N, C-alpha and C positions, 0 to 999 in steps of 0.2 A: 688813402682812406682805409681804416680797418674793416675787416669783414663783420657785417652786422649779425652777430650770433643770435641775439635775442629776437630780431625780426624774422630770421629764418626759422627759429624755434616756434614762433607763433604761426608761421605758415604751415609748419609740420603738424602742429596741433589741429589746424583747420582741416588739413587733409585727413587726419585720423578721425575727427569728429564727423566728417561728411559721409562715412560708410558705417555699415552695421557691424556688430560683433561677429556675425557669421562670416563677413568678408575678411575681417582681421584674422580670424582663425584659419580660414582657407589659405590666405597668403602665408601666414606663419607656418602652417603645416607643410606646405609645399617647399618653403625655404629650408625648413629643418630636414625634410626627407630627401630633397633633391639637390642640396647645396653642393655636394661633391660632383655630381653629374653636370650641374650648371656651370661650375667653375672650370671643369675640364673642357666643356664645349665652348666656353667663353674664350679661353686661350687657344683652343684648337682653331676656332674661326680667326682669331687675331693673328695666329702664326702664318696664315696664308698671305699676309701683307708683307711686302719687302721691308718696310720700315721697322717691323717688329722682330725681325730675325735676330738682331743684336741683343735683344732683351730675353728672347725665349729659346735660343739655341743652347743655353746653359741649363742642363736638366735639373740640378739641385735648386737653382734659382727659380725655375718654372714651378717646381714643386712647392717652394715657399710661397710663391705668388698665388698659387691655387688655394693653399691653406688660408692665406690672408683674405682672399676673395670670399671663401666660405664663411669666415668669421664676419666679414662685412655684411653679407646677405642676411645672416641670422640676426645681426644687430639691427639692420635697417627695417627688416620685415617682421620684427617681433610683436608689432601692434601696440607696444607700450608708449604711453605719453610721458613717462618718467625720464628725467635726465636728458631732455631733448637738446639742450645747449651742448652737452657733451657729445651727442651724436653729430651735431653741426660741426663741432671742433674736430671730430674724426674726419669729416669730409674735407675740411680745410687742410688737415694734416696730409691726407691722401693727395690732394691737389698740389701741395708744396713738394711732396716726394716726387710726384710726376715731373714737376718743373726741375727739381734737383738732378734727376737722372735723365732729363731731356727726352721724356716720352712725348712724341707728337700728340697734341690734344685731340686731333681728328681720329687717332687710333683708339683712344679711350672712348670717344663718343660712338665710334663704329661698334666697339665691343658692347657698349651699353645698348645700342639698337638691337644687336643680336640677342643680348640677354632678355630684352623685353619680348622678343619674338618667342624665345623658348619658354618664358614664363607664361605667355599668353596661351601656348599650346597646352601647358600643364593646368591652367586655371579655367579652361573653357566651361567646365561644368558648374563653376561657382559664379553666380550672377554678380557682375560688377567688380570681381576680384582682380581680373586681368588689367582692367583700366586703373584700378587703385595702385597695383604694383608698378605699372608703367609710370604713373604720375610721381610716385615716390622715387623711382630711379631718375626721372627727369629733374626733380628737385635736388637730389644728391649731385647730379652732373652739373647743375647750375652753380652750386656752392663750390664744387671742386674746380670748375673752370675759372671762377672768379679768383680763387686762391692761386691757381696756376698762373693766371695772367699777372697778378700782383707779384708773385715770386719771380717770374721771368723778367718782369720790368726791373725789379730790384737787382737781379743778377746781371742784367745788361748794364745797369749803371755802375755796378761794382767792377765788371770787366773793363769798362772804359776807363774807370779810375785806376785800376791796376795796370792797364796797358800804358797809360800816361805816366804812372809812377815808374814802371819798369823801363820805359824809354828814357826818362829824364833824370833819374836819380844818379848823381855822382858819375856823370857820363864820361868825363875825362879819365877818371881812375879806371872805369870798366874797359874803356878802349885800350888803355895801356896794358891792362891785365890780359886781355885776349890777344893782343899782339905778341906779348911775351909767351903766352901759351902756345901760339902758333909757331913761334921760333923754337920753343922747347921741343915740340914734336919734330920739327925739321932736324934739329941737332941730334935727337935720339935716332932718327932714321939714318942719318949719316954714320953714326956710331955703329948701329947694327949692320949696315952694309959693309963697313970696314972689317967687321968680325965675320963676314961671309954668311950671314943668316939666310935661311930659306925664305921664300915669299910668305909662307904661312907665319913665320916668326917676326916679320917686319911689322912695326907699329902702325895700326890702321888709324887714319885721321878721324874716322867717325866715332871711335871710342877714346880718343885723346881728350884731355881736359877741354881743349877748344871745341872739339866735336860735340861733347856732351853739353857744353854751354850753348852752342849754336842750336842744337836740336831741341833742347828743353827750355831755352829762354830766348835766344836770339830770333829764332823763327817766329815765335809768338809776338815778340816786341816789334819786329820790323815786318810783320806779315803784309803782303801786298806789294812790297817794294821789289823792283826788278833785280836789284843786287842780291836779295835773299835767294831768289831762284838760281842766280848765277853761282853763288857760293855753294849751294846745295849740289848743283850739277858738277861743279869743279871737284868737290869732295868725293862724290861718287866716282868720277874719273880717276882721281888719285888712287883710291882704294881698289877699284876693279880693273883698271887698265895700266896705270903707270907702275905700281909696285910689282905686279906679276911680270911686267915687261923687263924690269930691272934685273930680276933674278935670271932671266933667260940669257942675259948678255955676260960675256966674260969681261973681267976688268980690262980697261983700255979705252981707246978713242970712242967707239960706239957707246960704251956705257957712260962716259963722261958727257957725251952729247945728250943722252937720255936724262942724266941728272940735271943738266942745265935746263932742259925743257920742263922737268918736274919743278925746279926752283922757279921758273917763270910762272908756272901754274899757281904755286904758293904765293908769289908776288901779286898775281891777279886777285887771289882770295883776299889778301891784305888790302889791296886797293879798293875792292868792293866793300870790305868791312869798314874802312875809313869813310867811304862815301855814305854808308848807312848812318854812322855816328854823326857825321857832319850835317845830316838832314834835320837834326833835332837840337833844341837848345836845352841847357841844363837847368833843371828845377829840383826842388827837394820836397818830396811829399810821400806819405804812405809808410813812413818808418816809425817804429816805436821810439819815443823820445829818449828814453833812458839807454836802451841797448843798441839802437840803430838797426835792429833786425826788422824783418817784414812784419807788418801789422796783421793781426789775425783776420781782419775783414777780407783780406785777399786769399785766405785759405780755401774757400769754396771754389774760387776761380782756378787756382793752381791745381787743386785736386781734380776738378772736372777736366782740366786740360790734360793732366797726366793719365787719368783713366782713359780718355779718348786715345791718347798716344799708345798706351799699353794694349788696348783692344785692337787698334789698327796694326800694330807691329808684333802682336803676341809676346809682349814682354811683361815683366813684373816690376813692381816698385814697393817700397816699404815706408811706413811712418813710424817714427820713434817719439813717444811722448816722454819728456825728461822732466823730472821734478827734483828740486834741491831739497834734501832731507833736513828736517828740523830747522827750517829757515827762520821760523819765529824766534828761536833761541839766538840766532845771529843778530836779528833786529833788537832783541831785548838786551843782549850783552854789549853790542857795539853801536847801537843807534841806527836810525834809518839811513844815515849817510854811509855807515859801514855796510849795511845791507845792500844799498844801491851799488856800491863799488863791487861787492861780490857778484851781483847779478850782471854787471858789465863784464867782469872777467869770465864768468861762466859763458856768457854770450860769445866772447872772443874765442874760447876753447871750442865751442860748438861750431862756430864759423870756420875755424882753421881745420877742423876735422872733415869738412865737406869738400866735395869736388865741384867743378864748375857748373854742372847741371843740377846739383842738389839745392834744396831750399831750407832756410832756417827761419822759424817764426817764434815770436814771443806770444804765448797764449794769454798771459796775464799773471801777475804776481811772480811766483818763483817757478812757473811752469813754461816749458818750451816744447816746440815740435820740430823735428827734422823730417824732411821728405827726401828719401834716397832714391834716385832714379836708376833704372836698369840694374837691379840687384835681385838676387834670390834669397831664400831664407837663411842659408848658412852665412852669406856675406853680410846680411843685415844684422844678424845676431852677433857675429864676430866684431863688426864695427861698433855696435852698442857696448859690447864688453870692453873693447879697447878704450872707448870713451869713458866708461865708468871708472876704469883703472886710472886713466890719465887724470880725471877730475879728482880722484881720491888723493893723488900725490902732487897736485898742483897747489902751490902756496898762494892763498888769496890775500892780496895786500889790502890793508886797512889804514884809516887815518892815523897819524902820529907814528908812522913807521912800525905799525904792528901788522901781524898777519894771522891767518887762521886757515883751517882745512875744512873742506866740505865734501860730502858724498852726494851722489844722485841715485835715484831709482828710475828705471827705464822700462817702459812697456813698448813692445814691438808688435806691429801687425803688418802682414803681407797682403797685398792686393789679391783678392780671390775671385775676381770676375763680377762681383756684385756691383751694380751700377750706382748705388746710393752711397756717397762718400761718408755719410753720417754713420753708417754701419761700421765702416773701417775705423773711424775715430772712436766709436764706442768699444770696439774690440781692443784697440790700443789702450784706452782708458781702463778697461777691465784688467788688462795685463799689468798696467802700472799699479792698480789697486792690489793685485796679487803680490807684486814686488814689495809694496809697503807692508802688507800683512805678514809677509815672510821675513821681515826684519830690516828692510831697507838696504840701500847700497847693493842692489842686485838688478839683474836683467831678467825679465819674464817675457816669453813669447806667447802671443794670443793663440 
């Protein structure tokens, strides 16, 4: 059910009409004069709570939040009855942002309670003003909470849908791909050992193609299963125990015995992996019909998951927004069938450029998004540039044995600690717009 903007606006009018102009002016004056102090005390009080540390330990983020709260107070307490539906929409937006970044609603209500206490102290001299300010805050909290609950419910449904999709889509192919990735890591390890590499030079399973897939997709897909915990534990043992132990041994019988034990550990990982896949049946859902890439409806779930992973492990990730240049001309010259074939081939190039833990989405039309896990700025920009160059030289096959060339513009944004994924997407979009403005066929960093 949609938020009843008009009904809340009428309630707001009723609250404004119930008090005198003197009360309006007292509340407005306090909000204008003390907004900075009130915002500072609001987040100072909230920072004492354990659940708020994640959001408020980032100083630049806290400064932005304080500025946003100041603007909110000046808007809510301005005493005007104009554009009240816009003010209601503002409360809905705030509630949805809180849900997106997963701020516990009790923290917001606790902060609101403290704000009312501070306002009351400032408004004691104005008869009825403190009560009026408190009632306005309560109305805003009611609207925010309703928007928060609706958004959280919608997100929960999407998460369940994504998990079902991720578990079930093309299961047989994914199982064989990960078995092959595990074997590739094992072969690489044996090759490096034959070359007498040091322990630090041996390939870690956690950052192998299999390890990235498991940490960024497999753990989420199969969460709660005992085999997931066993694979994670075995991978940690391989990297932290078995590989350093191998370096300490001279070639010979003891080393061969350690190698056999290591291979047994890898076989156990493979066994648990097979058991995970066998627990689920194959379905086909959640893919873009044309390109078979992930549907954009799963983007909030994946971004939220990766933000949580990045915060927990102090890592970074990047999003690349990729747009095919002058795509309308391709449709005009070669028809929609030709345009569809180009989009399918662009999707194939993007997919092949990614590692096991990365994600590729079709946003719509000729626009795509890549989410690159465990990368820094230099890596993300370098990959985007390689992708741009590869696309430029890739012949795109068309009907009737024809072909064409396409170029892409790419906007890159790195995760900067801000908990709202929409901000990251907006930065990537802005970088893409810059790439377009500067002549297309280029990469721009947000």
